[in-house]
C-alpha positions, 0 to 999 in steps of 0.5 A: 223429780221422784227419782231425785227425792228417792236419791235425797232420801238414800243419800244418807247413810243412817237411812241405809243402816236403819233400812238394811238393819230392819231386813237383818233383824227379821231375817235373824228372827226368822232364822232362829225359828227355823233353826229351833224348830227344823234343826233342832231335833228335840224341838222338831220332835216336840213341834211334830207331837203337837201339831199331830195330837192337836190336829186329831183332836181339833173341833168344837171345844167341849168338856169331854173334848178337853178332858180327853185330850189333856188325859192323852197328851203329854205336856210340857214344863211351860205349855200353856195348856196349865191355864186350862187345868185345875189340879191336873183336871180339865177346868169346865168350858163354861168356867173358862169362858163365861162371857162367850156367846159362840162356839170356840174351835179347839186346836193347835195354838202355841207356835201361832201365838207366839209368832204375832208378838213377833209379827208386831215387832217386824212392823215396829222396826218399819215404824223406826225407819219411817221416823229416821228416813222422813223426819227431815224430808221437809225440816231439813230443807227449813234448816238449811235454807233450801225451801225459800228457794224451792218455793220461788221456782216453777215446780217448787210448790206442788211438784216437789212437795208431791214428789216428797210425799210420793217418795216416802210412800213408795219406799215405805210400801215396798219395804212393808211388803218386803218385810211381809214377804219375808216375815210371814212364810215361817209360821206356815212352813213350820205349822204346815197351816195346822192351827190356822182355824184355831179360835184365837181364845185358845190362847191364855191372854185372849181368853177374855177376847169376844172377837169370833175369829180363828188365828189365820183371820186375825193375821189377815186383820194384822196385815191389814191393820198394820199396813193402815197403821204404818201409812198413818204414821208416815203421814204423821212423820210428814206433817211434823217434819213439814212444821218442825224447823229442824230434823232433830226436833222433828225426829224427837217429836215423831218419837215422843208421839209414837212412844207415848202411850203403851197399852201394857203399862196402862193396863198395869197401872190404870186397868180402866177399859175406855183408858185401855181403848184409847191407848190401843187406838195410838198409832204404834199400839193399833199395830198389835192386833192381839191387843185390839182382839182383847179390848171388849166390844162397844154396844150401840142399839143393842148391836156389839160393834167389835173394837178392831173394826172400829179402829180399822174404820178410824184409821182408814178415814185418817189415812184418807184425810191425810192423803187429801190433806197432802195433795190438795190442801198443804201444797195449795196453802204454801206461799211463793217467797219470790214472784 
């Protein structure tokens, strides 16, 4: 029955188009990185210079280290180091990070910072595939009248429903692993791991972050969080598909749920911390670990709890609850149309 459900999913040409399109977009993005930094001699030399310079000065960020580095580093027009300078001089570390109570590790960060934006896009491509491929998985049978027939058969209530859910999770997670396998290597190939131990606060848009992690740790959080988030998004899509009467309604509702709140828009127009936090935990936004890392921690009984950890626990609970709902509750509550 699982093979039959997989066949039904990939029988649709649109599913194949989006499936292959996701890998094509990831491949093109990776190819652009490789082309720019490996085959373009000018960019390759710039990257090599940056890696060597930052690596030679890496360590605890101090006024002396920052001042010495800036004095011996040739800056570019769009170099993020301009955020650490004022009138050509290094800004004191205390002034740059007035609310940070831990040591910041200085090191290379530019390509790592740029990469996180692309990594988030890779995962959002998978979300688009989920909506296209699985929003009709239940709703199409309702529209075509097939549901009454299936629920009148011996295995139509439990085994068929579980096979649909299993097929959806299998395809989604295999696709996720393939995208990760294709998308992660370039950052390590290009940087040779240099900058992995740099504090994320070295990135200008993460300077206010109170999360004490380096880029490698944040990347691991991103991989873990994206894995949970896409499975939660899949559960939402399956729920909508089960309740909707036709695939088009199901697809539109799923897109609306996923795209209803955007943290960049909310931060621009409603710059209130609690609203930004609520926005950041919506399914599509939870994939963006940079945004989660930038949220201020919550203090409970004098203990600071980082927002990214709260969201990870919350989504683990949602995933577990959703799994129980589909495998236990939903299949039992469906009624036969004929005895």
